[in-house]
C-alpha positions as CSV (number, residue, x, y, z in Angstrom):
1,M,0.0,0.0,0.0
2,V,1.3,3.5,-1.0
3,C,0.6,6.3,1.4
4,G,1.0,10.0,0.3
5,V,2.2,12.6,2.9
6,A,3.4,16.2,2.8
7,F,5.7,18.0,5.2
8,V,7.5,21.4,5.4
9,S,11.2,21.8,4.9
10,N,12.8,25.3,4.9
11,K,9.3,26.8,4.6
12,Q,8.5,24.7,1.5
13,K,6.0,21.9,1.2
14,I,7.6,18.6,0.1
15,H,5.5,15.7,-1.0
16,Y,6.5,12.1,-0.4
17,E,5.0,8.6,-0.4
18,L,5.6,5.6,1.8
19,A,5.4,1.9,0.9
20,G,6.3,-1.4,2.5
21,D,6.1,-2.2,6.2
22,K,9.2,-4.2,7.0
23,G,13.0,-4.1,6.6
24,P,15.3,-1.1,6.5
25,W,14.5,2.2,4.9
26,M,15.3,3.0,1.3
27,L,14.8,6.5,-0.1
28,L,14.1,6.8,-3.8
29,H,14.9,10.1,-5.6
30,T,13.9,10.7,-9.2
31,P,15.7,12.5,-12.0
32,H,15.0,16.1,-13.0
33,L,11.3,16.6,-14.0
34,I,10.3,12.9,-13.7
35,P,7.4,12.5,-11.2
36,M,7.8,10.1,-8.3
37,S,4.9,8.1,-9.6
38,A,7.3,6.6,-12.1
39,W,8.7,4.4,-9.3
40,K,5.4,2.7,-9.0
41,E,4.5,2.6,-12.7
42,G,8.0,1.3,-13.5
43,G,7.7,-1.7,-11.2
44,Y,10.2,-0.6,-8.5
45,V,7.7,-0.2,-5.6
46,K,6.1,-3.6,-6.1
47,Q,9.5,-5.4,-6.0
48,L,11.4,-3.3,-3.4
49,E,8.6,-3.1,-0.8
50,Q,9.1,-6.8,-0.2
51,D,12.5,-6.0,1.4
52,F,12.5,-2.3,2.3
53,R,10.3,0.3,3.8
54,L,10.3,2.9,1.0
55,V,10.1,6.6,1.1
56,M,9.8,8.3,-2.3
57,I,10.4,12.0,-2.4
58,E,8.9,14.4,-4.9
59,P,11.8,16.9,-5.4
60,L,11.1,20.6,-4.8
61,G,9.9,22.2,-8.0
62,Q,8.3,19.0,-9.3
63,G,4.9,17.3,-9.1
64,L,3.0,18.0,-5.9
65,S,5.8,19.7,-4.1
66,D,6.1,23.5,-4.0
67,A,7.9,25.3,-6.8
68,P,9.4,28.5,-5.5
69,E,11.1,30.8,-8.0
70,D,14.2,31.2,-5.9
71,A,17.5,29.5,-7.0
72,S,18.7,29.0,-3.4
73,H,16.0,26.4,-2.8
74,Y,17.3,24.2,-5.6
75,T,21.0,23.8,-4.7
76,I,22.2,20.3,-3.9
77,A,22.8,21.4,-0.3
78,S,19.1,22.5,0.0
79,R,18.0,19.2,-1.5
80,I,20.1,17.3,1.0
81,R,18.3,19.3,3.8
82,H,15.0,18.1,2.4
83,I,16.2,14.5,2.6
84,L,17.4,14.9,6.1
85,D,14.1,16.5,7.1
86,V,12.0,13.6,5.5
87,L,14.2,11.1,7.3
88,R,13.5,12.9,10.6
89,E,9.8,12.9,9.7
90,V,9.7,9.1,9.3
91,Q,12.1,8.6,12.2
92,A,14.8,6.9,10.1
93,D,18.4,7.1,11.4
94,Y,19.8,6.0,8.1
95,T,18.6,4.9,4.7
96,F,19.6,3.0,1.6
97,F,19.6,5.6,-1.2
98,L,18.4,4.9,-4.8
99,G,18.9,7.9,-7.1
100,M,18.7,8.6,-10.8
101,G,20.2,11.6,-12.5
102,L,19.6,14.5,-10.1
103,G,18.7,12.0,-7.4
104,A,22.1,10.4,-7.7
105,Q,23.8,13.8,-7.5
106,V,22.1,14.4,-4.2
107,G,23.1,10.9,-3.0
108,F,26.7,11.4,-3.9
109,Q,27.0,14.7,-2.1
110,M,25.1,13.4,0.9
111,S,27.4,10.4,1.2
112,K,30.3,12.8,1.5
113,E,28.7,15.2,4.0
114,F,26.5,12.8,6.0
115,P,28.1,9.3,5.5
116,R,26.4,7.8,8.6
117,R,22.9,8.6,7.2
118,I,23.4,6.5,4.0
119,R,23.9,2.8,4.4
120,S,24.7,2.3,0.7
121,L,24.1,4.3,-2.5
122,I,22.7,3.0,-5.7
123,S,23.2,5.4,-8.7
124,I,21.5,4.9,-12.0
125,G,22.5,6.8,-15.1
126,A,24.8,9.2,-13.3
127,Q,28.3,9.7,-12.1
128,P,30.0,11.8,-9.3
129,Y,31.9,14.2,-11.6
130,Q,31.0,17.6,-12.8
131,E,29.6,17.1,-16.3
132,L,31.3,20.0,-18.1
133,E,30.5,19.0,-21.7
134,E,27.0,18.1,-21.0
135,A,26.6,21.3,-18.9
136,K,27.4,23.4,-22.0
137,Y,24.7,21.7,-23.9
138,L,22.2,21.9,-21.1
139,K,22.8,25.6,-20.5
140,E,21.7,26.2,-24.1
141,K,18.5,24.4,-23.3
142,L,17.6,26.4,-20.2
143,E,15.7,28.9,-22.3
144,Q,13.4,26.2,-23.6
145,L,12.3,25.7,-20.0
146,R,12.1,29.3,-19.1
147,S,10.0,30.1,-22.2
148,G,7.6,27.4,-21.2
149,N,8.4,25.0,-24.0
150,V,8.7,22.0,-21.6
151,S,7.4,19.5,-24.2
152,A,10.3,20.4,-26.6
153,Y,12.8,20.0,-23.8
154,L,11.5,16.5,-22.9
155,Q,11.3,15.4,-26.5
156,Q,15.0,16.0,-27.2
157,W,15.8,13.4,-24.6
158,H,13.0,11.1,-26.0
159,S,11.4,11.3,-22.5
160,L,7.9,11.6,-24.0
161,D,8.4,8.1,-25.5
162,H,8.7,6.7,-22.0
163,L,6.3,8.7,-19.9
164,S,2.7,7.7,-19.2
165,A,0.0,10.2,-20.2
166,A,-0.6,11.1,-16.5
167,Q,3.1,11.8,-15.9
168,E,3.4,13.9,-19.0
169,K,0.3,15.9,-18.0
170,L,1.7,16.5,-14.5
171,I,5.1,17.7,-15.9
172,L,3.5,20.0,-18.4
173,Q,1.3,21.5,-15.6
174,G,4.4,22.4,-13.6
175,N,6.3,25.7,-13.3
176,P,8.8,26.1,-16.1
177,E,10.9,28.7,-14.2
178,A,11.2,26.3,-11.3
179,Y,12.2,23.5,-13.7
180,A,14.9,25.8,-15.1
181,L,16.2,26.8,-11.7
182,G,16.4,23.2,-10.7
183,L,18.3,22.2,-13.8
184,E,20.7,25.2,-13.5
185,E,21.6,24.3,-9.9
186,S,22.2,20.6,-11.0
187,I,24.5,21.9,-13.8
188,N,26.4,24.0,-11.3
189,W,27.1,21.0,-9.0
190,E,30.9,20.7,-8.7
191,G,31.0,17.0,-8.3
192,L,33.2,14.9,-6.0
193,S,36.2,14.1,-8.2
194,D,38.8,14.9,-5.6
195,D,37.0,13.1,-2.8
196,L,36.1,9.7,-4.4
197,K,38.8,7.6,-2.8
198,S,38.0,8.9,0.6
199,L,34.3,8.1,0.5
200,G,33.4,5.3,2.7
201,T,29.9,4.6,1.4
202,A,29.3,1.4,-0.5
203,T,28.2,2.5,-3.9
204,L,26.7,0.6,-6.8
205,L,26.7,2.4,-10.2
206,F,24.6,1.3,-13.2
207,T,25.6,2.2,-16.7
208,A,25.4,0.9,-20.3
209,K,27.8,1.2,-23.2
210,A,25.2,3.2,-25.1
211,E,25.2,5.8,-22.4
212,P,27.3,9.0,-23.0
213,R,28.5,8.8,-19.4
214,F,29.6,5.2,-19.7
215,L,33.4,5.8,-19.4
216,S,33.1,8.2,-16.5
217,V,30.7,5.9,-14.6
218,R,33.1,3.0,-15.0
219,D,36.0,5.1,-13.9
220,A,34.1,6.2,-10.8
221,G,33.3,2.6,-10.0
222,K,37.0,1.7,-10.1
223,R,38.1,4.7,-8.0
224,L,35.6,4.5,-5.2
225,R,37.0,2.6,-2.3
226,Y,33.8,0.5,-1.9
227,G,32.5,1.1,-5.4
228,R,31.1,-1.4,-7.9
229,Y,29.7,-0.8,-11.3
230,V,27.3,-2.9,-13.5
231,I,27.3,-2.6,-17.3
232,L,23.9,-3.4,-18.5
233,P,23.5,-5.1,-21.9
234,K,21.2,-2.3,-23.1
235,V,19.3,0.7,-21.9
236,L,15.6,0.1,-21.5
237,Q,13.4,2.9,-20.1
238,S,10.0,2.6,-18.5
239,H,8.1,5.8,-17.9
240,G,11.3,7.8,-17.8
241,L,13.2,5.4,-15.6
242,W,15.5,2.6,-16.5
243,S,13.8,-0.8,-16.6
244,S,13.4,-2.3,-13.1
245,E,13.9,-5.7,-14.6
246,L,17.6,-4.8,-15.2
247,I,18.1,-3.1,-11.8
248,I,16.4,-5.0,-9.0
249,N,18.4,-8.2,-8.8
250,P,21.8,-6.6,-8.8
251,L,20.5,-4.0,-6.3
252,L,19.2,-6.7,-3.9
253,E,22.4,-8.7,-4.1
254,F,24.5,-5.6,-3.5
255,T,22.5,-4.6,-0.4
256,R,22.1,-8.1,1.0
257,R,24.9,-7.9,3.6
258,D,24.0,-4.5,4.8
259,R,20.3,-5.4,5.1
260,S,21.1,-8.4,7.3
261,N,23.2,-6.2,9.8
């Protein structure tokens, strides 16, 4: 059963949902723009709630959460504060962390600053470096969002091919300026290049050879002290997220030891 809740963090309403009633906590954080309902529609909730108590956060600026037009609310540091507040709300001392894109950025930074709060980190389609080349491209696309042309922004990533009608509608009803601010702060994230070897968080990174970040993800998996990477045979997406059929079994195997402690 999925239960929807809202709470206030830094004077902003953050929406989240809970699922599962046994096992340790796992927090799920979506990529930029993608609604948290994608976790359920993509099959993640049904499979993960057998082993975890799930908390799925709707990032500020997206979905049912508030969307202030103030860049300071969208920094990675601010998003970490939202995570810490929701963990306090559900009385979780620590959590497993599953993040895609923006969600993984938050997870990487949080594993550096609050290592005791993350039992292990699972990153999908992201890496812990500042993405300079991609940043140049994304900065050119910010005006698409600011002008309200959210559909064109999504289409260039073929996102509309993988979103349900309800998810697409929710995204298009959102605040384009908030989307742009969120993307801009994600682009400005400096990454953890110099800190990788010192990170003590067990980290699993998923990638595929067709992914533009393939080489950097593989490199990060090798450099992280407790890192491991999985090269998927192909990239399949379901409603904007990578196919759960490819992710769940390696994830459960990776977290098995920590779940039993």
